[in-house]
Steps between C-alpha positions, in 0.01 A plus 500: 500500500427519128213253521344696788511820291339313210226373733429854621493630141274211391263558793478869410438419136227251598325778689536749214364254244210407728408860571531597132277208397237602756516865393461415129211267586322757717534769234383260229184433701442875523553540125250219437240679711543802269470270196858585402576149381823574314645650817367210707652239268836679502503516879381141543784390272751704699373324810538164325857591400592602855350179636685290242826671596423432865427136417830470313687672783359262760554187287825586322663750738546758225309779336443501122649805332247529215170375358702264282686345792178476706326312218800274437537397866128438539470306175794274581451447873147605602257419216187543716591863572626551145162397358334787688736779396539369144123503450464852640798674338330556161214687671753725671663565163158568343420757768714750305310472174146372564210563736475216747182386674378384840537132404870542433548698818313237702716224353824672604352584839428131556856409399642752748285345770632152408857622541428671832351168617796295375737735682274501809461878495174649617353803323 
């Protein structure tokens, strides 16, 4: 019985993470159209984070509890995915204190698309 409950919870969490990733992505595209690149980068990174959590959940059967745990799991066990989020995290951090540009936004958008493709999620 316990494993069935876990399966139901995991399936629900998969759906939430997928829908959140799509929502962040859609809103990032809208922000880009308005040339609001800091907002777009922030939302693209949130989409990346949701997709990384979904990837970890599907591969490891558990959900990371923090950025630190997400990075640790990916670095140790999924270096291909880690390389994407590790490269993009500094831009997310910079979004608080600098003005970001279309190039940066486009780079994160492409990385989100890669993750959607890896996870076989259509957007």
